LOTOR-6067 format. One record per residue (C-alpha): residue in three letters; chain; x, y, z. Coordinates in nm, 3 decimals. Layout:
% LOTOR-6067
{atom "ALA","A",{X,Y,Z}}
...
***
This chain:
% LOTOR-6067
{atom "MET","A",{2.644,-0.480,1.114}}
{atom "SER","A",{2.836,-0.383,1.418}}
{atom "ASN","A",{2.622,-0.480,1.737}}
{atom "SER","A",{2.651,-0.140,1.887}}
{atom "ILE","A",{2.520,0.044,1.651}}
{atom "GLU","A",{2.195,-0.204,1.673}}
{atom "ASN","A",{2.241,-0.122,2.037}}
{atom "PHE","A",{2.114,0.248,1.986}}
{atom "ILE","A",{1.876,0.135,1.738}}
{atom "ALA","A",{1.488,0.022,1.911}}
{atom "SER","A",{1.396,-0.286,1.872}}
{atom "THR","A",{1.109,-0.288,1.628}}
{atom "TYR","A",{1.200,-0.489,1.365}}
{atom "ASN","A",{1.309,-0.857,1.305}}
{atom "ARG","A",{1.601,-0.732,1.042}}
{atom "LEU","A",{1.760,-1.010,0.788}}
{atom "PRO","A",{2.144,-1.098,0.908}}
{atom "ILE","A",{2.235,-0.897,0.566}}
{atom "GLU","A",{2.453,-0.634,0.503}}
{atom "VAL","A",{2.340,-0.500,0.155}}
{atom "SER","A",{2.591,-0.356,-0.057}}
{atom "HIS","A",{2.350,-0.288,-0.391}}
{atom "ALA","A",{2.013,-0.370,-0.567}}
{atom "LYS","A",{1.933,-0.343,-0.916}}
{atom "GLY","A",{1.611,-0.436,-1.074}}
{atom "ILE","A",{1.471,-0.748,-0.849}}
{atom "TYR","A",{1.849,-0.834,-0.733}}
{atom "VAL","A",{2.007,-0.751,-0.425}}
{atom "TRP","A",{2.353,-0.781,-0.322}}
{atom "ASP","A",{2.535,-0.858,0.054}}
{atom "GLU","A",{2.868,-0.705,0.155}}
{atom "LYS","A",{2.967,-1.079,0.039}}
{atom "GLY","A",{2.896,-1.057,-0.297}}
{atom "ASN","A",{2.566,-1.308,-0.293}}
{atom "LYS","A",{2.252,-1.245,-0.456}}
{atom "TYR","A",{1.969,-1.267,-0.391}}
{atom "ILE","A",{1.598,-1.219,-0.545}}
{atom "ASP","A",{1.386,-0.878,-0.343}}
{atom "THR","A",{0.960,-1.046,-0.372}}
{atom "PHE","A",{0.802,-0.761,-0.178}}
{atom "MET","A",{1.044,-0.454,-0.284}}
{atom "GLY","A",{1.075,-0.241,0.046}}
{atom "ILE","A",{0.725,-0.321,0.150}}
{atom "GLY","A",{0.575,-0.206,-0.211}}
{atom "VAL","A",{0.772,0.103,-0.240}}
{atom "ILE","A",{0.988,0.014,-0.510}}
{atom "LEU","A",{0.709,0.016,-0.777}}
{atom "PHE","A",{0.969,-0.036,-1.115}}
{atom "GLY","A",{1.261,-0.221,-0.925}}
{atom "HIS","A",{1.591,-0.113,-0.762}}
{atom "GLY","A",{1.769,0.188,-0.939}}
{atom "HIS","A",{1.554,0.236,-1.217}}
{atom "GLU","A",{1.719,0.459,-1.447}}
{atom "ARG","A",{1.423,0.729,-1.542}}
{atom "VAL","A",{1.359,0.738,-1.179}}
{atom "ILE","A",{1.699,0.793,-1.056}}
{atom "SER","A",{1.798,1.015,-1.301}}
{atom "ALA","A",{1.441,1.257,-1.198}}
{atom "MET","A",{1.584,1.239,-0.835}}
{atom "LYS","A",{1.935,1.353,-0.929}}
{atom "GLU","A",{1.800,1.654,-1.196}}
{atom "LYS","A",{1.591,1.806,-0.921}}
{atom "ILE","A",{1.888,1.729,-0.646}}
{atom "ASP","A",{2.103,1.947,-0.857}}
{atom "ARG","A",{1.886,2.208,-0.876}}
{atom "TYR","A",{1.746,2.218,-0.476}}
{atom "VAL","A",{1.629,1.944,-0.248}}
{atom "HIS","A",{1.414,2.138,-0.042}}
{atom "LEU","A",{1.200,2.468,-0.045}}
{atom "SER","A",{0.885,2.458,0.116}}
{atom "ASN","A",{0.503,2.506,0.050}}
{atom "PHE","A",{0.561,2.866,0.056}}
{atom "PHE","A",{0.667,2.725,-0.345}}
{atom "LEU","A",{0.503,2.548,-0.557}}
{atom "ASP","A",{0.692,2.272,-0.727}}
{atom "GLU","A",{0.604,2.191,-1.140}}
{atom "ASP","A",{0.620,1.838,-1.065}}
{atom "ALA","A",{0.338,1.856,-0.768}}
{atom "LEU","A",{0.110,1.992,-1.025}}
{atom "TYR","A",{0.121,1.671,-1.233}}
{atom "VAL","A",{0.190,1.421,-0.972}}
{atom "ALA","A",{-0.185,1.627,-0.804}}
{atom "GLU","A",{-0.377,1.629,-1.130}}
{atom "ARG","A",{-0.285,1.302,-1.295}}
{atom "LEU","A",{-0.380,1.133,-0.914}}
{atom "VAL","A",{-0.714,1.314,-0.962}}
{atom "LYS","A",{-0.742,1.250,-1.276}}
{atom "GLU","A",{-0.739,0.859,-1.264}}
{atom "THR","A",{-1.009,0.882,-1.044}}
{atom "GLY","A",{-1.252,0.994,-1.326}}
{atom "ARG","A",{-1.399,1.264,-1.063}}
{atom "TYR","A",{-1.355,1.647,-0.889}}
{atom "GLY","A",{-1.056,1.706,-0.651}}
{atom "LYS","A",{-0.810,1.812,-0.499}}
{atom "VAL","A",{-0.451,1.690,-0.310}}
{atom "PHE","A",{-0.282,1.712,0.011}}
{atom "PHE","A",{0.083,1.566,0.040}}
{atom "THR","A",{0.169,1.354,0.266}}
{atom "ASN","A",{0.510,1.169,0.394}}
{atom "SER","A",{0.347,0.847,0.407}}
{atom "GLY","A",{0.032,0.585,0.404}}
{atom "ALA","A",{-0.019,0.734,0.821}}
{atom "GLU","A",{-0.037,1.045,0.715}}
{atom "SER","A",{-0.246,0.999,0.421}}
{atom "THR","A",{-0.507,0.819,0.688}}
{atom "GLU","A",{-0.471,1.108,0.891}}
{atom "CYS","A",{-0.597,1.341,0.670}}
{atom "ALA","A",{-0.883,1.163,0.575}}
{atom "MET","A",{-0.979,1.139,0.938}}
{atom "LYS","A",{-0.932,1.539,0.967}}
{atom "VAL","A",{-1.162,1.534,0.690}}
{atom "ILE","A",{-1.458,1.384,0.833}}
{atom "SER","A",{-1.399,1.539,1.161}}
{atom "LYS","A",{-1.419,1.889,0.976}}
{atom "MET","A",{-1.731,1.763,0.751}}
{atom "LYS","A",{-1.860,1.747,1.137}}
{atom "LYS","A",{-1.951,1.363,1.036}}
{atom "HIS","A",{-1.996,1.237,1.392}}
{atom "GLY","A",{-2.095,0.862,1.438}}
{atom "LYS","A",{-1.925,0.508,1.408}}
{atom "ILE","A",{-1.652,0.496,1.222}}
{atom "VAL","A",{-1.637,0.156,1.044}}
{atom "SER","A",{-1.285,-0.028,0.948}}
{atom "PHE","A",{-1.305,-0.398,0.851}}
{atom "VAL","A",{-1.078,-0.709,1.057}}
{atom "LYS","A",{-0.751,-0.702,0.925}}
{atom "ASN","A",{-0.763,-0.359,0.759}}
{atom "PHE","A",{-0.419,-0.210,0.812}}
{atom "HIS","A",{-0.441,0.174,0.812}}
{atom "GLY","A",{-0.130,0.330,0.933}}
{atom "ARG","A",{0.091,0.316,1.307}}
{atom "THR","A",{0.017,0.683,1.446}}
{atom "LEU","A",{-0.280,0.712,1.668}}
{atom "LYS","A",{-0.604,0.779,1.475}}
{atom "ALA","A",{-0.467,0.566,1.206}}
{atom "LEU","A",{-0.405,0.308,1.454}}
{atom "SER","A",{-0.775,0.330,1.595}}
{atom "ILE","A",{-0.915,0.241,1.252}}
{atom "THR","A",{-0.625,-0.051,1.184}}
{atom "GLY","A",{-0.789,-0.408,1.243}}
{atom "PHE","A",{-0.501,-0.567,1.442}}
{atom "ASP","A",{-0.571,-0.611,1.798}}
{atom "ASN","A",{-0.221,-0.717,1.906}}
{atom "ILE","A",{-0.086,-0.401,1.780}}
{atom "ARG","A",{-0.355,-0.166,1.828}}
{atom "THR","A",{-0.533,-0.207,2.160}}
{atom "GLN","A",{-0.182,-0.150,2.382}}
{atom "PHE","A",{-0.212,0.218,2.280}}
{atom "ILE","A",{-0.577,0.278,2.182}}
{atom "ASP","A",{-0.899,0.151,2.181}}
{atom "ASP","A",{-1.148,0.411,2.052}}
{atom "SER","A",{-1.485,0.207,2.083}}
{atom "ASN","A",{-1.636,0.508,1.845}}
{atom "VAL","A",{-1.463,0.244,1.578}}
{atom "VAL","A",{-1.598,-0.082,1.479}}
{atom "PHE","A",{-1.444,-0.366,1.258}}
{atom "LEU","A",{-1.603,-0.581,1.079}}
{atom "PRO","A",{-1.556,-0.919,0.925}}
{atom "TYR","A",{-1.596,-1.014,0.555}}
{atom "ASP","A",{-1.912,-1.197,0.621}}
{atom "PHE","A",{-2.210,-1.046,0.432}}
{atom "LYS","A",{-2.489,-1.097,0.704}}
{atom "THR","A",{-2.202,-0.919,0.967}}
{atom "VAL","A",{-2.141,-0.644,0.757}}
{atom "LYS","A",{-2.552,-0.609,0.653}}
{atom "ASP","A",{-2.645,-0.650,1.036}}
{atom "PHE","A",{-2.464,-0.370,1.161}}
{atom "ILE","A",{-2.510,-0.115,0.861}}
{atom "GLU","A",{-2.874,-0.173,0.870}}
{atom "ASN","A",{-2.892,-0.115,1.275}}
{atom "GLU","A",{-2.632,0.145,1.344}}
{atom "LYS","A",{-2.818,0.462,1.174}}
{atom "ASP","A",{-2.538,0.691,1.302}}
{atom "ILE","A",{-2.225,0.612,1.056}}
{atom "ALA","A",{-1.974,0.858,0.971}}
{atom "ALA","A",{-1.747,0.686,0.761}}
{atom "VAL","A",{-1.647,0.353,0.609}}
{atom "PHE","A",{-1.227,0.243,0.565}}
{atom "VAL","A",{-1.220,0.027,0.309}}
{atom "GLU","A",{-0.891,-0.172,0.182}}
{atom "VAL","A",{-1.004,-0.373,-0.166}}
{atom "VAL","A",{-0.676,-0.597,-0.102}}
{atom "HIS","A",{-0.578,-0.660,0.260}}
{atom "GLY","A",{-0.215,-0.598,0.217}}
{atom "SER","A",{-0.069,-0.692,0.602}}
{atom "GLY","A",{-0.395,-0.836,0.618}}
{atom "GLY","A",{-0.294,-1.147,0.380}}
{atom "LEU","A",{-0.410,-1.020,0.040}}
{atom "ASN","A",{-0.776,-1.118,0.077}}
{atom "VAL","A",{-0.998,-0.954,-0.198}}
{atom "ILE","A",{-1.314,-0.766,-0.035}}
{atom "PRO","A",{-1.615,-0.977,-0.139}}
{atom "ARG","A",{-1.817,-0.813,-0.410}}
{atom "GLU","A",{-2.125,-0.830,-0.192}}
{atom "ILE","A",{-1.994,-0.593,0.095}}
{atom "VAL","A",{-1.893,-0.361,-0.176}}
{atom "GLU","A",{-2.255,-0.346,-0.294}}
{atom "LEU","A",{-2.377,-0.338,-0.002}}
{atom "ILE","A",{-2.158,-0.036,0.133}}
{atom "MET","A",{-2.222,0.147,-0.162}}
{atom "GLU","A",{-2.566,0.068,-0.138}}
{atom "TYR","A",{-2.620,0.238,0.169}}
{atom "LYS","A",{-2.364,0.526,0.129}}
{atom "ASN","A",{-2.616,0.644,-0.112}}
{atom "GLN","A",{-2.862,0.620,0.155}}
{atom "ARG","A",{-2.689,0.758,0.455}}
{atom "GLY","A",{-2.437,1.002,0.296}}
{atom "TYR","A",{-2.185,0.856,0.545}}
{atom "VAL","A",{-1.767,0.923,0.368}}
{atom "LEU","A",{-1.623,0.621,0.213}}
{atom "VAL","A",{-1.235,0.611,0.232}}
{atom "ALA","A",{-1.038,0.385,-0.041}}
{atom "ASP","A",{-0.679,0.296,0.093}}
{atom "GLU","A",{-0.460,0.259,-0.182}}
{atom "VAL","A",{-0.168,0.316,-0.020}}
{atom "GLN","A",{-0.041,-0.052,-0.109}}
{atom "SER","A",{-0.262,-0.159,-0.341}}
{atom "GLY","A",{-0.273,0.164,-0.606}}
{atom "LEU","A",{-0.085,0.268,-0.883}}
{atom "GLY","A",{-0.098,-0.003,-1.094}}
{atom "ARG","A",{0.003,-0.287,-0.903}}
{atom "THR","A",{-0.326,-0.483,-0.900}}
{atom "GLY","A",{-0.378,-0.430,-1.311}}
{atom "LYS","A",{-0.600,-0.122,-1.260}}
{atom "PHE","A",{-0.464,0.221,-1.143}}
{atom "TYR","A",{-0.649,0.232,-0.848}}
{atom "ALA","A",{-0.781,-0.136,-0.681}}
{atom "TYR","A",{-1.092,-0.018,-0.581}}
{atom "GLN","A",{-1.160,-0.008,-1.021}}
{atom "HIS","A",{-1.209,-0.348,-1.023}}
{atom "PHE","A",{-1.547,-0.306,-0.830}}
{atom "ASP","A",{-1.840,-0.076,-0.843}}
{atom "LEU","A",{-1.676,0.157,-0.582}}
{atom "GLU","A",{-1.658,0.507,-0.537}}
{atom "PRO","A",{-1.515,0.639,-0.257}}
{atom "ASP","A",{-1.504,0.997,-0.150}}
{atom "ILE","A",{-1.147,1.007,-0.003}}
{atom "VAL","A",{-0.843,0.797,-0.137}}
{atom "THR","A",{-0.526,0.788,0.028}}
{atom "VAL","A",{-0.209,0.670,-0.132}}
{atom "ALA","A",{0.139,0.617,-0.059}}
{atom "LYS","A",{0.465,0.412,-0.069}}
{atom "GLY","A",{0.563,0.381,-0.431}}
{atom "ILE","A",{0.425,0.686,-0.514}}
{atom "GLY","A",{0.744,0.889,-0.442}}
{atom "GLY","A",{0.962,0.633,-0.647}}
{atom "GLY","A",{1.150,0.509,-0.334}}
{atom "LEU","A",{1.129,0.800,-0.140}}
{atom "PRO","A",{0.906,0.903,0.130}}
{atom "LEU","A",{0.531,1.070,0.002}}
{atom "GLY","A",{0.199,1.039,-0.015}}
{atom "ALA","A",{-0.152,1.157,-0.063}}
{atom "CYS","A",{-0.466,1.211,0.030}}
{atom "ILE","A",{-0.711,1.292,-0.269}}
{atom "MET","A",{-1.031,1.448,-0.146}}
{atom "LEU","A",{-1.266,1.375,-0.428}}
{atom "ASP","A",{-1.665,1.596,-0.547}}
{atom "GLU","A",{-1.774,1.762,-0.224}}
{atom "TYR","A",{-1.482,1.689,-0.006}}
{atom "ALA","A",{-1.217,1.805,-0.233}}
{atom "ASP","A",{-1.218,2.191,-0.078}}
{atom "THR","A",{-1.264,2.091,0.279}}
{atom "PHE","A",{-0.932,2.274,0.385}}
{atom "SER","A",{-0.849,2.647,0.386}}
{atom "THR","A",{-0.526,2.795,0.457}}
{atom "GLY","A",{-0.397,2.719,0.790}}
{atom "GLU","A",{-0.626,2.459,0.818}}
{atom "HIS","A",{-0.385,2.094,0.761}}
{atom "GLY","A",{0.001,2.152,0.664}}
{atom "SER","A",{0.332,1.975,0.699}}
{atom "THR","A",{0.666,2.040,0.635}}
{atom "PHE","A",{0.842,1.814,0.441}}
{atom "ALA","A",{0.536,1.727,0.214}}
{atom "PRO","A",{0.566,1.748,-0.064}}
{atom "ASN","A",{0.954,1.653,-0.082}}
{atom "PRO","A",{1.034,1.807,-0.423}}
{atom "VAL","A",{1.321,1.532,-0.543}}
{atom "ALA","A",{1.020,1.281,-0.415}}
{atom "LEU","A",{0.776,1.482,-0.642}}
{atom "ALA","A",{1.072,1.435,-0.943}}
{atom "ALA","A",{1.075,1.051,-0.848}}
{atom "GLY","A",{0.656,1.039,-0.836}}
{atom "ARG","A",{0.621,1.185,-1.176}}
{atom "ALA","A",{0.886,0.959,-1.337}}
{atom "VAL","A",{0.691,0.670,-1.188}}
{atom "LEU","A",{0.348,0.777,-1.292}}
{atom "GLU","A",{0.457,0.884,-1.656}}
{atom "MET","A",{0.550,0.490,-1.686}}
{atom "ILE","A",{0.176,0.377,-1.579}}
{atom "ASP","A",{-0.035,0.370,-1.868}}
{atom "GLU","A",{-0.255,0.098,-2.065}}
{atom "ASN","A",{0.013,-0.084,-2.200}}
{atom "LEU","A",{0.159,-0.113,-1.865}}
{atom "LEU","A",{-0.153,-0.217,-1.659}}
{atom "LYS","A",{-0.216,-0.497,-1.947}}
{atom "GLN","A",{0.072,-0.640,-1.876}}
{atom "VAL","A",{0.065,-0.647,-1.467}}
{atom "PHE","A",{-0.314,-0.835,-1.538}}
{atom "GLU","A",{-0.136,-1.016,-1.758}}
{atom "MET","A",{0.225,-1.108,-1.510}}
{atom "GLY","A",{-0.035,-1.131,-1.240}}
{atom "GLU","A",{-0.278,-1.378,-1.368}}
{atom "PHE","A",{0.102,-1.592,-1.491}}
{atom "PHE","A",{0.216,-1.579,-1.106}}
{atom "LYS","A",{-0.090,-1.709,-1.006}}
{atom "GLU","A",{-0.077,-2.039,-1.248}}
{atom "LYS","A",{0.261,-2.108,-1.149}}
{atom "PHE","A",{0.264,-2.051,-0.758}}
{atom "SER","A",{-0.109,-2.228,-0.741}}
{atom "GLN","A",{0.090,-2.552,-0.771}}
{atom "ILE","A",{0.229,-2.508,-0.405}}
{atom "GLY","A",{-0.018,-2.318,-0.244}}
{atom "LEU","A",{-0.318,-2.066,-0.209}}
{atom "VAL","A",{-0.273,-1.761,-0.400}}
{atom "ASN","A",{-0.485,-1.498,-0.277}}
{atom "GLY","A",{-0.486,-1.091,-0.423}}
{atom "LEU","A",{-0.493,-0.955,-0.775}}
{atom "GLY","A",{-0.246,-0.842,-1.042}}
{atom "LEU","A",{0.111,-0.789,-0.867}}
{atom "MET","A",{-0.020,-0.776,-0.526}}
{atom "ARG","A",{-0.033,-1.130,-0.400}}
{atom "GLY","A",{0.019,-1.357,-0.088}}
{atom "VAL","A",{0.077,-1.761,-0.103}}
{atom "LYS","A",{-0.028,-2.020,0.187}}
{atom "LEU","A",{0.164,-2.298,0.151}}
{atom "ASP","A",{-0.040,-2.571,0.381}}
{atom "ASN","A",{0.014,-2.729,0.666}}
{atom "LEU","A",{0.333,-2.482,0.644}}
{atom "GLU","A",{0.295,-2.169,0.807}}
{atom "ARG","A",{0.444,-2.309,1.195}}
{atom "VAL","A",{0.790,-2.411,1.002}}
{atom "LEU","A",{0.838,-2.087,0.720}}
{atom "LYS","A",{1.106,-1.887,0.851}}
{atom "VAL","A",{1.212,-1.593,0.629}}
{atom "GLU","A",{1.596,-1.796,0.701}}
{atom "ASP","A",{1.498,-2.063,0.531}}
{atom "PHE","A",{1.421,-1.842,0.187}}
{atom "VAL","A",{1.729,-1.620,0.257}}
{atom "LYS","A",{1.951,-1.912,0.227}}
{atom "HIS","A",{1.808,-2.022,-0.126}}
{atom "GLY","A",{1.885,-1.673,-0.254}}
{atom "LEU","A",{1.476,-1.539,-0.167}}
{atom "LEU","A",{1.409,-1.235,0.046}}
{atom "VAL","A",{1.051,-1.226,0.156}}
{atom "ASN","A",{0.802,-1.113,0.359}}
{atom "ILE","A",{0.596,-1.372,0.571}}
{atom "LEU","A",{0.262,-1.270,0.731}}
{atom "SER","A",{0.113,-1.411,0.980}}
{atom "GLY","A",{-0.060,-1.739,0.936}}
{atom "GLY","A",{0.235,-1.848,0.719}}
{atom "ILE","A",{0.164,-1.615,0.430}}
{atom "VAL","A",{0.397,-1.524,0.219}}
{atom "ARG","A",{0.353,-1.150,0.074}}
{atom "PHE","A",{0.434,-1.053,-0.281}}
{atom "LEU","A",{0.471,-0.728,-0.389}}
{atom "LEU","A",{0.658,-0.789,-0.724}}
{atom "PRO","A",{0.779,-0.433,-0.951}}
{atom "LEU","A",{0.494,-0.357,-1.239}}
{atom "ASN","A",{0.746,-0.405,-1.519}}
{atom "ILE","A",{0.902,-0.780,-1.372}}
{atom "ILE","A",{0.849,-1.039,-1.696}}
{atom "LYS","A",{0.770,-1.427,-1.729}}
{atom "GLU","A",{1.126,-1.531,-1.684}}
{atom "GLU","A",{1.163,-1.296,-1.341}}
{atom "ILE","A",{0.871,-1.498,-1.215}}
{atom "GLU","A",{0.996,-1.817,-1.309}}
{atom "GLU","A",{1.300,-1.772,-1.149}}
{atom "ILE","A",{1.179,-1.679,-0.779}}
{atom "TYR","A",{0.964,-2.021,-0.888}}
{atom "ARG","A",{1.198,-2.235,-0.853}}
{atom "LYS","A",{1.377,-2.091,-0.594}}
{atom "PHE","A",{1.051,-2.051,-0.414}}
{atom "GLU","A",{0.977,-2.467,-0.514}}
{atom "ASP","A",{1.331,-2.550,-0.370}}
{atom "VAL","A",{1.258,-2.333,-0.036}}
{atom "PHE","A",{0.942,-2.556,-0.056}}
{atom "GLU","A",{1.106,-2.916,-0.085}}
{atom "SER","A",{1.386,-2.827,0.149}}
{atom "LEU","A",{1.070,-2.776,0.387}}
***
């Protein structure tokens, strides 16, 4: 890529030294013909691998009809996608479509405000909810938050039962609690079950709003349609994005039960969301997520854990995994993996984040493992 082009783009990412030619399935090719395995799929956006024929076909078919209209028209795919997202919760609810996870979080924050919920908002250390100001205010990374916003009304708690219990017992005025049951950017840690039980116990007593962030963990990635379904968790709002659009920007704020009808005409809106082409892709994605697929995701996730536990500590659920290589966090470099044909995402602390496609097979996991092991040995 020409440096002159890069000079016109904000320097917010460390980009890989690769000019991509094309991608298919788990593979990406550069302009020189080199082949790489993509282990994080657009940071969790590509749920069924690059260039999936069913998803691409749905996009093309919709493009041939129209690319964009507006929310003055109702797209039939919006009805399907919204109904499916709500029905998978097993509750009554309504969807507000967004363009991203951050926008889904903003919608949730707006619901909390509209419902006159006052008091502290509880988030957790290493929760990630987005980079717009309100979403950032509840994101548990000091290094990216405090230089832009530091909301004294937001409290960040660690995954420590006593600390959480003491806070909830002593703080009588809690407006909402935000959870990521599997930390996406925060190291793929799974929320302790006793903390989930504590949150639900006091939710029933206090009536605060419970928001489950499923932007990364939802839509089958952990072996359940929503990751919170691994627990006895009953959120009032569920946020999704990333994979729902089949590679195009799309998200949703799913408002349940008493919060379903929070907004009236004119109180919230979006120019682009839901984009018809993204909706068509989203429908194709959702039509492929069924009980057989969820079972396969679970099985492949367990196979992945079994393999990679031989070389590091494996966190996460299903095909949303983190691998920490002991004593190597200071020497891990993305470039070392690129040399061995692997595209990886390394989080702080030397944790490699895997967001593998839901239709991955054992042979592909084994291929990733062999290449990963080659890197491990070279270090």
